[in-house]
Residue, then its C-alpha position, 0 to 999 in steps of 0.5 A: m100272769i099280764r093282760t095282754v093288750e089289743s093292738a092289732p085291729v080286728s077285722a069285720p068278720v071277728l067284730a061280727a063273731y064278737s057281736y054274735c057272741e055278746a047278743v048271746t050274752g046280753q040274752q041268756a046271762r043276765n047276772f054275767a053281763y051286768g059284770i063283763r060290761l065293766l070291762p075294757t072291750p077286748q076284755r069284754r069281748a073275749m069274755s063274751a066268747l067264753y059264755a057263748f061257747s059255754r053255753r053251747v055246752d050247758d044247752i046241750g046238757d040241757g036240751v030234749l034230745a036223746p042221751d046218746v045225741k047229746v054225748a055225740r054233740l058234746d065229742d063234736t064241741r070237743a073235738l071244735l074246741a081242739r080244732i081252736r087251741e091248735g090254731a085250725v080256726d080262722e076268721d072264714d069259718t062259718d061258725p061265730v063262736a068258734v072265730a070269737l073264741a079262736h080270735a080271744a084265745r090268740r089275744f089272751p092266755i085263756p087256759l082252754g083246757g077249762l072247757d074241756e073239764l066243763i064238758d065233763g061236768v056236762r057228761m056227769d049230769l048225763r050219767g045222772e051222777t050223785y054226791e054222796t059228800w062236798d068233796d065228791l061235789k066239789v069234783y064236780c063244781r070244778c067243772v062246771a063252775g071253777a073252770i070258768g073261774r080260771l077260764s076268766l083269770g086268763v083273759f082278766g090276768t094278774e097285775p104285775g108285782a100282785r103279793g100271792a098271784e101265784r094263787a091267783p087260780e086258786y082263789a078263781d076257781t074258789l070263787g066259782l065253787a061259791l056261785q055253783l053253790t048259790n046256783i045249786l040252792r036257787d034251783v033245787r026244786e027245778d033240779a028235783e023235777d028234771g030228775r037231778t039232785y046235786l046236794p051231797a047226800d050226807d047233808l039231806a040226810k043230816f037234814g032229814c031232806s033225803a026225799g027230795f024237793k018236788g013240791p013248794k013244800p019240804p019234806e015232811g018232818s025235815d029240817f029244810a031251813g036248816l039245810v039251806h042255812f048249813e049250805v049258806r055258810r059253807a058258800r059265804a065261806l068259799f066267797a070269803e076265800g075266792y075274793r082273796l083274788l080281788p087286790m090282784l086284779d086291776r080295777r075293772s077286771g075286780a070290779c066285773v068280779a066283785a059285781m058278778a059275785g055281789i049279785y049271787r051274795r045277794l042271791l044268797d041273802r034272800i035264800e038265807r032269810d027265806p029258804e022254802a021261797v027256793l022250793r016256790g019259785r026261781v029267786s032272784l033279783p031285779g035289774r035295779e039292784k043288779a045296777y046297784v050291785a054294778v056300781r058297788g063292785l066299780s067303787g069296791l065297796d063290796a070287796r071292802h064290805v066282804t073283807r070288813r064282814t071276813v075279818r069280825r067273823r074270825a076275830 
């Protein structure tokens, strides 16, 4: 898969649509925005369009509308996606996200079916699905995060002649799973307060945490730290596998991926050091640390660091 190079000038309406998507990304996705700022302009715009559309889907699921209204909104969004896929959205459309995504899909081989998977994942949330095992949870994670990895790969492309490039979508998907599992750990109390449980029931039972997490303290008698450390190890293994994607990307795309993944890996480090922090509030990184991770990603330092750690652990 070779990157498509922007050759034709971009019209004013399309530029305005991209500007809108970049504003949405900058305001609502700080971690994501730190990564994509490392990309060339065409790819950065396309990634912003993907984020803005994905954000719309997520906001429907997380909003205060009645469930049947949410389902109808998701159906409308899926119909809009079908119009984009069919080339039926042009620059005169009044929806800037649709205009930007349609333009991006013409410029890059983006597998738009991944956005259908995202909609499927949000519908799983609306049905209140819970997950007995990690294999069950992986299905959900692949819809809401693995698909985003594969969509992003459509924008990045792989370097001509990259060894093992046929497995790039698999690695992008796995990296998405790593990011989503980190999100699940970070948001465990917030999700519980919203009536959602994502961690597998088998894991919760194993560590005495089946009672859930609706306060700043773990369930009485539980091994909450053991549960968190167990999931952290799982996430680290996913990161290590997903990082196999990096040598297949050009330098700036690799830097973007390394920066975004690096931010989440550092979140994972913080959660591992103080597991109960996720019950007291949202764990996050300060802006200066995110900027530092972005610089390391651009230099390739984070990717090399992960590779060395992985080799040592396997040895």
